[in-house]
C-alpha positions as CSV (number, residue, x, y, z in Angstrom):
1,M,69.4,90.5,137.1
2,L,69.7,87.7,134.5
3,K,65.9,87.9,133.9
4,K,66.3,91.6,133.3
5,Y,69.0,91.3,130.7
6,G,68.2,87.8,129.4
7,F,66.3,89.1,126.4
8,Y,69.2,91.4,125.4
9,L,71.7,88.5,125.7
10,L,69.5,86.3,123.7
11,F,69.0,89.0,121.1
12,A,72.8,89.6,120.9
13,A,73.5,85.9,120.5
14,A,70.9,85.7,117.7
15,V,72.4,88.7,115.8
16,F,75.9,87.1,116.2
17,A,74.7,83.8,114.9
18,A,72.9,85.4,111.9
19,Q,76.1,87.4,111.0
20,F,78.2,84.2,111.3
21,L,75.9,82.3,109.0
22,R,75.6,85.1,106.6
23,T,79.3,85.6,106.2
24,S,80.4,81.9,106.4
25,D,80.6,81.6,102.6
26,L,82.6,84.7,101.8
27,V,85.3,84.5,99.2
28,T,88.8,84.1,100.5
29,G,92.2,84.2,99.0
30,K,94.2,86.8,97.1
31,P,92.1,89.7,95.8
32,P,92.3,90.7,92.1
33,A,94.9,93.2,91.1
34,I,93.8,96.8,91.0
35,T,95.1,98.3,87.7
36,Q,93.6,101.8,88.0
37,S,95.5,104.9,88.9
38,T,94.7,107.7,91.2
39,L,93.6,111.2,90.1
40,G,97.3,112.2,90.6
41,G,98.4,109.5,88.2
42,I,99.9,107.1,90.8
43,N,99.3,103.4,90.2
44,A,96.9,102.3,93.0
45,D,98.6,99.0,93.4
46,S,101.8,100.8,94.4
47,I,99.9,102.4,97.3
48,I,98.2,99.4,98.7
49,G,99.9,96.4,97.1
50,K,102.7,95.9,99.7
51,G,100.7,94.5,102.6
52,P,97.7,95.4,104.8
53,A,95.9,98.5,103.5
54,I,92.6,100.2,103.6
55,I,90.4,100.7,100.6
56,Y,87.6,103.1,101.7
57,F,84.5,103.6,99.6
58,W,82.6,106.8,100.4
59,A,80.2,109.4,99.0
60,E,79.8,113.1,99.8
61,W,76.1,112.6,100.5
62,C,76.6,109.6,102.9
63,G,76.0,110.5,106.6
64,V,77.8,107.4,107.8
65,C,80.8,108.3,105.7
66,S,80.9,111.7,107.2
67,M,80.9,110.2,110.7
68,M,83.6,107.7,109.8
69,Q,86.0,110.3,108.2
70,H,87.9,111.0,111.4
71,A,88.4,107.3,112.2
72,V,89.5,106.5,108.6
73,S,92.0,109.5,108.7
74,A,93.4,108.2,112.0
75,M,93.9,104.7,110.6
76,S,95.7,106.1,107.6
77,A,98.6,107.0,109.9
78,D,99.2,103.3,110.4
79,Y,98.1,101.8,107.0
80,P,98.2,102.8,103.4
81,L,94.9,104.3,102.4
82,L,93.1,104.4,99.0
83,T,89.8,106.2,98.9
84,V,87.1,105.7,96.3
85,A,84.5,108.4,96.0
86,L,81.1,107.3,94.7
87,R,79.2,110.1,92.9
88,S,80.8,112.9,94.8
89,G,80.6,116.4,93.3
90,T,79.9,117.2,89.7
91,T,81.4,115.6,86.6
92,A,83.7,118.6,86.2
93,Q,85.0,118.3,89.7
């Protein structure tokens, strides 16, 4: 059985090691202040500045974004959510 799945275990370990090495030098600490306001005129920092929050970048044309929409909406019940749309709709919209 180990011979049958050994390749997959080795592959998974290699992917994990590559991800660890790739992300080991990420910036840590307090993020910069967000000074923008929402389309409704609410200061973005007042939405997400009080603790853990979700900042979700998405686009109308993005297939992965469409698949993630339900999960992101579900998480917004537990955490403040700020969404940032990238090139979604026309300039007038």
